[in-house]
C-alpha positions as CSV (number, residue, x, y, z in Angstrom):
1,M,-13.3,9.1,12.2
2,L,-9.7,10.3,12.7
3,G,-8.0,12.3,15.0
4,K,-5.7,15.1,15.3
5,E,-2.7,13.2,15.9
6,W,-3.2,11.8,11.5
7,L,-2.8,15.7,10.1
8,G,0.1,16.3,8.8
9,R,1.3,12.7,8.2
10,K,2.8,11.6,4.7
11,I,0.6,8.4,3.1
12,N,3.3,5.8,2.8
13,E,3.7,2.3,4.1
14,N,3.5,3.3,7.8
15,F,0.6,5.5,7.2
16,I,-1.8,2.6,5.1
17,R,-0.5,0.0,8.0
18,D,-1.4,2.5,10.9
19,L,-5.1,3.1,8.8
20,K,-5.8,-0.5,8.8
21,N,-4.7,-0.9,12.2
22,H,-7.1,1.6,13.4
23,N,-9.9,0.8,10.8
24,P,-10.0,-2.1,8.4
25,S,-12.7,-0.6,6.6
26,I,-11.2,2.9,6.0
27,D,-10.7,3.2,2.5
28,P,-6.0,3.6,2.4
29,C,-7.1,6.4,-0.6
30,G,-9.2,7.6,1.5
31,E,-12.0,7.5,-1.4
32,N,-15.2,7.0,0.4
33,G,-14.2,10.4,2.1
34,E,-12.8,9.1,4.7
35,F,-9.9,12.0,4.5
36,H,-8.7,14.6,2.3
37,T,-5.0,15.1,1.3
38,F,-2.8,17.9,0.4
39,V,-0.3,17.4,-2.0
40,T,3.2,19.5,-1.7
41,D,5.7,17.7,-4.4
42,G,5.0,15.2,-7.3
43,P,7.5,14.0,-10.0
44,L,5.4,16.2,-12.3
45,F,5.6,19.0,-10.2
46,K,8.3,22.0,-11.6
47,N,8.2,23.4,-7.9
48,K,7.3,22.1,-4.7
49,I,5.1,23.2,-1.4
50,K,7.2,23.8,1.9
51,V,4.4,24.0,5.2
52,M,6.0,27.3,7.6
53,E,3.2,27.2,10.1
54,S,0.3,25.3,9.9
55,E,-2.7,24.9,12.7
56,M,-5.1,22.2,14.1
57,V,-8.6,23.3,14.0
58,L,-11.6,21.4,14.9
59,R,-14.8,22.8,13.1
60,G,-18.1,21.1,13.3
61,G,-17.0,17.4,14.8
62,Y,-13.5,17.4,12.1
63,W,-9.8,18.1,12.5
64,F,-8.4,20.4,9.5
65,L,-5.0,21.5,9.0
66,E,-4.4,25.4,8.5
67,I,-1.8,26.1,6.5
68,S,-1.0,29.9,7.3
69,K,1.7,30.4,5.6
70,F,4.3,28.5,2.9
71,N,7.2,29.1,0.1
72,V,7.3,27.4,-2.8
73,E,10.7,26.0,-3.8
74,K,12.5,25.2,-7.0
75,K,13.4,21.2,-7.1
């Protein structure tokens, strides 16, 4: 299980390395439900989402990043 220190991290080379060091059996894509993602920007997006306020919440033994405020920004 991943703790709250993983919340809000960008999925990049450092994330993959840390994930493998934490538990090599975790699928780095999260395909087995190990974690969920929220995409804020990408090459196909006309706009990007900027998270302004969020809170780490423990619910049912799992950590969530609840977003309470965001802005949609033009690229």
